[in-house]
N, C-alpha and C positions, 0 to 999 in steps of 0.2 A: 910903335903905334902910340900916339899921344892923344889926349882929349883935346878936341878942337872947340867944341861948344856944348853947352847944356841948355836944354829948352824944356819948359813946362807946357803941357797940353792938357786940356780938360774938355769934357763933353757932357751933354745931358744924358742922364741914366734914369729917367723917370722921376722917382721920388728923391733922388740924390744926383750927384755928379760923379763921374769917373775922372781920375787924375793920373797923369803919366809923366815920367821923366824920359827925355830923349837925349842920349849922349852920342854925339857924332865924333868919330876919331879922324885924325888927319889923313888916313888912308881910305876914308869913305865908309868904314864899318859903323853901323848904328846899333847902339845898345839901348834896350828899353826896360823900364820897370813901371809898376803900377803902385800908387800909394792912395791914401784916403784922408780927406779933411772933414768928413761928415760924422765920424764916430768920436766926437769929443776932441778933435784935433785941428782946430782952425789955424791956418797960417803955415802949414808944413811947406807948401809951395814957396812961400816968401822966404823961408829959411833956406830951402834948397838954392834959390837964386842968390841969396847972400853968401852961401858957402861955395858957390861955383868958382869964385875968384881963386880959391885955394886948390881947385881941381883942374881947371883948364890948364893945359900945358904939361900935365903929369902923365906918365906912362899908364895906359889902361891896365896893363898886367899887374901893376903894383897896388891892387885894391886894398891890401892889408896896410901898406904904408900910408895910403891916402886916408883910410879910416882912422889910423892912429894919429895922423896929423890933424884931422878934423876934430878928433877927441881932445887933443891938446889945446886947440884954438877955442874950443867951446867948453872947457872943463868947468868953469864957474856955473854953467847952466846944464850940467850933465843930465841926461834923461829927457823925458817929455817930448815935445815936438822936435827938439834938436836931434835927439836920438832917432826919431822917425825919419827925419830928413836925411841923416847919415845912412840909415838903412836903405832908403830909396835910391840914393846915389850908389851905394855898394851893389845893389841888385842890378842896376843898369850897367855898371862896370863888368859884372860877371857875365851878363848877356853878350856884351861887346867882346870880351876876352874869348868866350866860348865860340862865338861866330868867327873870330879871326883864326882860331885853331881848327874850325870846321867840326866841332864836337858839341854834343848836348852839354848843358850846364852840369848835369849829374856826373859827367866825367871829371870835372874839376873838383867834385866833392868826394872822390874816391871810387866812383863808378856805382852802378846799380846793385842794390841788394835784391830788388824785386822788379819784375816787368809789369806787374799789375798791382794797383793800390786799392784796397777796399775803402769805399767811401760811405758816408752816411748823408742822407737827404736832410739838410739843415733847414731850419725855419719852416718845418713841415706844418701846414695849416697857418702858420704865423703870417707869411707874406700875403696869403689870400684873404686873411682877416684884416690885417693892418693896412694893406695897400690894394684894395679890390679893383682899382682902376687899372693897375698894371699887371696883376696876376689873376688869371682866370682858371676855373670859375670861382667867383667870390664865395666865401664860406660865411654863412649867416646863422647856422645852427649845428647841432651835434651830428645830424645826418651828413652834413658837409664834411665834418671832421672824419667820420667813418669812411666817407667816400674817398678822401685823399689818402687815407690809410690803405684802402684797397688798391688805389693807384700805385702807391709805393711798392706793394707786393707784386702787382701785375707787371710793373715795369722792371722787375728783377732786382730791386734794391733790397739790401739785407738789414738796413738800419735807418732810423730817422730820428730827428730831434725836434722838439717843440718847446713852447714857452708857457707863461701863465696867462690865463684869460678869465674874465668875469662875464657871466651871462646874465640876461635879465630874468625876471620871475618866470617867464615862459620858456626858459632855457634856450633863448635865441639871442641874436644880435651881440655876439661876443665882442669884447673890447680888450685890447692888450693892457696888462697890469704891469707897469714898469716904474714903480715909485723911485727906484734907484736912479733912474734917468729923468725923474721929474714928471712922469705921466702915470698916474696923477701926482700932483705935488703933495707929497706926504713924507717929509724928510725924516720922521721918526722911524719909518720902515717897520712898523708893527705888522704882524701877520694875524688876522682874525679868522673867525669861523667861515666867513664868506669866501675869503681867499682859499682856505683849505678845501671847502666843499666844492668850489668851482674847479679847482685844480684837479682833484680826484676825478670829478665827472669828466673833465676834458681828457685826461690821460686814459681813463677807462674806455671812452669812445674811440680814441685813436688806437688803443690796443685791440678793440673789437674789429677795427678795420684792417689793421696790419696782420692780425692773426698771431698765433703763438710762436712762430718761427722767425719773425723779424725783430731785431733788437730795438728797444725804445730808450731814447735819451731825453733828458730834461735839462734845460738851461734856466737857472734861477738868477743869473747875472748878479748885480749888486742889490737885489730887491728885498733884502731882509738883513737883520743882524743875527748874531749867533743864536739867540733864543728862537727867533722866527725860523731860521734854517732847520733847527732841531725839531720844531713843531711840524714843519713840512715833511721832513724825513720820516717822522713817526706816522704821519697821516698816509704816506704812500708806501709804508713798509711792506704791504701785501702785494705790491706790484713788482714785477720782474724788470728791473731797470739795468740797462747796460752801464750807465753812469748818471750821476746828478752833478751838473756843472755849477760851481759856486765861485763867485769873485769875491776876494777879500784882500785887503792890503795888510792884514795882520796874520802872519804865518802861524802864530800860536793859537789864535782863535780858530783858524781853519783846521789845524791839527786836532784840536779839541773836538770839532764837529766830525772830522773823519773817524776818529776813534769810537764815536757813538753811532755812526751811520750804518744802516743795514745795506746800503748800496755803495758801490765804488764812487769816489769823488774825483772830479777833474777840476782844474783851476789854472790860473796864471796867464790867461790870454792878454791881459793888459800890462804885463810886466815888460820892462825894457832893460836888456843887458844881463849878462851872466850874474853880475853882482846882486841884482834884485831877485833872481831865482834861487840863489844859494840858501838863504834862510829857510825857504819852503822845503828844499831838499833835506836840509839838516833836521828840520822838524818832522819829516815824513808826513807832510801836511796834505798830500793828495796822492791818489793812485795813478793819475795820468796828468802830466804837465802839458798844458796847451801853450804853444809858441806861435806868436804872430810873426811870420817871416817877412812880410812886407814892412812891418814896423822895425824889426830888429836887424834885417838883412839876412839873407840865406847863409852867408859864410859865418856870420856871428851866431846864427841859430844852430849851426852844426856844433859849435862849442857848447851851447846850452844843452843840446841833445846828448852830447858826450858826458857832461856832468850829471845829467839825469840818469844815464845808464850806470854811472858809477854809484849812484844811490838806489839802484834797482827800480828805477821808475821809467816807464815808457812815455812817449811824447805823441802829441797830435797837433797838427797845424790849425791855426785859426784862419778861416777863409770864408768871407761872405761878400767878396768884392766882385770884380769883373773876371773875364776868362783869363786874362794875363796873370792875375794873382793866383788863379787856380793852377796854372801851369808852373808858376814859381814855387808854389807849395808842393806840387807834384814832384818836382826835381828833388826838393828836400825830403819828401816822403819816400822817394825811390832809393835815396842814398843812406838814410839813417837806419841802423840795424834795429833800434828799439822803438819802432813805430807801432802805435796801437790801432789807429784808424785815421782817415782824413775827412775833414769837413768840406762840404760843397753845397751850393744852392742849385737845385734842379729847376725850380721855378725861375724863369728869366723874363726880363722885359722884352717887348716885341722885337726891338732892333738890336738886341745884344749880339747876335751872330754877325751882324753887318760890321761891327766895330773892330773885329779881329780877323787876322788872316786864316787862322785855324781855331776850331773849337774843340774842347775836350771830347774824347771818345769814351763812352761808358759801355761796358759789356758785363752783364750779370752782376751788377752792383760794384764793379771795379773800374777804375780809370786805367786805360791802356797807355803806357808810356810811349811817346813817339821817339824817334832817333834823329829828328831834325836838329840842326845846330842851334845853340842858344836855348832859350826857353821853349822853342818849338812853336811859338806863335808870337805875333807882335800886333800892335794897334794898326788899324787901317786909317791912315792920316786923312784921306779924303772923306771917309765916313765920319770921322771925329769932327773935322772942321765943318761938316754940313749940319752938325747938331751942336750948336754952341752951348756951352755950359750956362745953366740958369743962375739966378742969384743964390744967396745962401740956402743950402738944402741940408738934408740929413738929420741926425739926431738933434742938433741944436735948434734948428728951425721947427722941427716937428713938435718938440715940446712947447715952443712958444705959441704955436697955432692952437694947441689944445688947452693952453692955460686960461 
């Protein structure tokens, strides 16, 4: 079975677009993967199309050889969107290989360690504040934050994660605080009393809603520097946090933060390749290593997870994309022994379910693993083509509209 063609598809996903790789083999088997261009990664699709010439005609089963060949061909530009393009190709090859064998992808990864995967409700309150057109009901005050907290608990989820918000003087009309991503444009990334007070107020409201038995997670992204992260950690020391997520490209700085933190620290969702993770493992810089499997490729991500285990660190996948990415991450999560928890978005755009042949099944806050071949779901081409991708969307465009 050899690769006959590689095609890129994209569709409208509300405030962003979804992007897919379709690999067709000469025996008719089709392998799919999902990737993203809106999270600071413009041009991944163009790189995939450029790399396709080295993939077409190659045996689908030899995804490790194909990955190594692509790495050699792109070595001067290792990492970045080149690595993400390679990960997207690898993931589609895995899907095609598993389908040809009639097995789920997790069988290629050594088999399941678990049948059900604990998940946390990501971007809890965040999507309903930042994108009220697409996620209902819109949240405009602290009562709305408490209400979504109760919804998390009532729907059986056992953990949720939120972000930083600034409220007006009446404690209403929250707006996302993401200076690390240019919203607002504040490149010095200082953390002042307003940020600290609003963050504590927001977290306390969400805790009031979810109650004492649901785990609370906070994502700080790149929104501070070392001094600011420490100020935040001190300000929320009284709260019971499952983890605080911090992005940093300096493992020594992150290790310094972790050693002073009253809460567990997670990190690394923007890293690419085992080589980028190793300095963080050596530094013991985080309690949980977050791995973006759509970016890295699930096969390569298994190597990262194994290295994490050797350093006594558990892993958690980064997952805020479409349902195909959720299932790609689920197969990774089912197979790695050292899993902490899995991220997923429960709030979805209205037509999300139309775009995929199967949607994830959640029971009591856990994703139930299917035994269908491949990833267990694939894009619905008719639905995708009926919703053409919009112009530039996602993080890059959102920041420019707010500037």
